[in-house]
C-alpha positions in Angstrom: 12.4 53.5 -18.7 9.8 52.8 -16.1 8.8 56.5 -16.0 8.4 56.6 -19.8 6.2 53.6 -19.8 4.2 54.9 -16.8 3.6 58.2 -18.6 2.6 56.6 -21.8 0.0 54.6 -20.0 -1.3 57.5 -18.0 0.1 56.4 -14.6 1.1 53.5 -12.4 -2.3 51.8 -12.2 -3.1 51.6 -15.9 0.4 50.3 -16.5 0.0 47.7 -13.8 -3.3 46.6 -15.2 -1.9 46.4 -18.8 1.1 44.4 -17.5 -1.2 42.1 -15.5 -3.4 41.5 -18.6 -0.3 40.7 -20.7 0.7 38.2 -18.0 -2.8 36.5 -17.8 -4.7 36.8 -21.1 -2.4 34.9 -23.4 -2.5 31.8 -21.3 -6.2 32.1 -20.9 -6.9 32.5 -24.6 -4.2 30.3 -26.1 -5.0 27.1 -24.1 -1.5 25.9 -24.8 1.6 27.3 -23.2 3.7 27.8 -26.3 7.1 29.5 -26.0 5.5 32.8 -27.2 2.8 32.6 -24.5 5.4 31.9 -21.8 7.5 34.8 -23.0 4.5 37.1 -22.8 3.7 35.8 -19.3 7.3 36.5 -18.2 7.3 40.0 -19.7 4.0 40.8 -17.9 5.2 39.4 -14.6 8.5 41.3 -14.9 6.7 44.5 -15.6 4.4 44.1 -12.6 7.3 43.4 -10.3 9.4 46.3 -11.7 6.5 48.8 -11.1 5.9 47.5 -7.6 9.5 47.9 -6.7 9.8 51.3 -8.5 6.6 52.6 -6.8 7.3 51.4 -3.3 5.6 53.7 -0.8 3.7 55.7 -3.3 -0.1 56.2 -3.0 -1.2 54.0 -5.9 0.4 50.9 -4.4 -0.4 51.7 -0.7 -2.9 48.8 -0.9 0.1 46.5 -0.6 0.5 47.8 3.0 -2.9 46.4 3.9 -2.5 44.2 7.0 -4.4 41.3 5.4 -2.1 41.3 2.4 1.0 41.6 4.6 -0.3 38.6 6.7 -0.9 36.7 3.5 2.6 37.5 2.3 4.1 36.2 5.5 2.2 33.0 5.2 2.7 32.5 1.5 5.6 30.0 1.8 3.8 27.9 4.4 0.6 28.1 2.4 2.5 27.0 -0.7 3.9 24.0 1.2 0.6 22.9 2.9 -2.1 23.6 0.3 -0.9 21.1 -2.3 -0.9 18.3 0.3 -4.3 19.2 1.6 -5.7 19.5 -1.9 -4.3 16.1 -2.8 -5.9 14.4 0.2 -9.2 16.2 -0.4 -9.3 15.2 -4.1 -8.6 11.6 -3.3 -11.3 11.6 -0.7 -13.8 13.1 -3.1 -12.9 10.5 -5.8 -13.6 7.8 -3.2 -17.0 9.1 -2.0 -18.5 10.6 -5.1 -19.5 8.8 -8.3 -18.2 10.0 -11.6 -21.8 11.0 -12.6 -22.1 13.3 -9.5 -18.6 14.7 -10.1 -19.5 15.5 -13.7 -22.9 17.0 -12.9 -21.6 19.3 -10.2 -18.0 19.9 -11.2 -18.2 23.7 -10.8 -19.8 23.5 -7.4 -17.3 20.8 -6.2 -14.4 22.8 -7.6 -15.5 26.0 -5.8 -16.2 24.3 -2.5 -12.9 22.3 -2.7 -10.9 25.5 -3.5 -12.5 27.5 -0.6 -12.3 24.6 1.9 -8.8 23.6 1.2 -7.6 27.2 1.2 -9.2 27.8 4.5 -7.7 24.7 6.1 -4.3 25.4 4.5 -4.3 29.0 5.8 -5.1 27.8 9.3 -2.3 25.2 9.2 0.1 27.7 7.5 -0.6 30.2 10.4 0.3 27.5 12.9 3.3 26.5 10.9 4.5 30.1 10.7 4.0 30.7 14.4 5.5 27.5 15.8 8.1 26.6 13.1 9.2 29.5 11.0 9.3 32.2 13.7 11.3 30.1 16.2 13.7 29.0 13.4 14.2 32.7 12.3 15.0 33.6 15.9 17.5 30.8 16.2 19.1 31.9 12.9 19.4 35.4 14.1 21.0 34.3 17.4 23.5 32.1 15.4 24.4 35.0 13.1 24.8 37.4 16.0 26.9 34.9 18.0 29.1 34.0 15.0 29.6 37.6 13.9 30.4 38.8 17.5 32.8 35.9 18.0 34.5 36.2 14.7 34.9 40.0 14.7 38.3 40.0 16.3 39.7 37.1 14.3 42.0 37.3 11.3 40.5 36.8 7.9 41.2 33.8 5.6 42.9 30.5 6.5 43.9 31.6 9.9 40.3 32.1 10.9 39.5 28.5 10.0 42.3 27.2 12.1 41.2 29.3 15.1 37.6 28.2 15.0 36.7 25.3 17.3 35.4 22.3 15.5 32.1 20.7 16.5 32.6 17.2 17.7 29.4 15.3 17.8 
């Protein structure tokens, strides 16, 4: 199915572009997120994801191997967690120090600077969070899995395994 769609669009890139546009344009033009708009977004997003998975390792999507994009992907969860909090604090601060007239007059500039500034701060904190929280927790998780799988390898399956496992008493 993916190959047929890919050929009908003339390749992976045009199909990805069309899928992306199906995902973005209805929301942009409609203003309201009706069920039809949400369905189009979902179809577009699903198409993009399917083509990325189908085309893994092929030249048209080699940009996804870019070190900056890979770094951004590693930090995406931490960024997701931190950016909202930083943005909320920044917005409250701006509402306190700027008058409504100033905010109305310079809304685009304030929005742009707030976006860039909060993203920069959130990326910095996300990098620290990834390095000092996520990486150590991933390492601990891997040790636990390795320990448990090595320890349980010789035990019988099912209820007998539960009886033979020592219980943690804390």
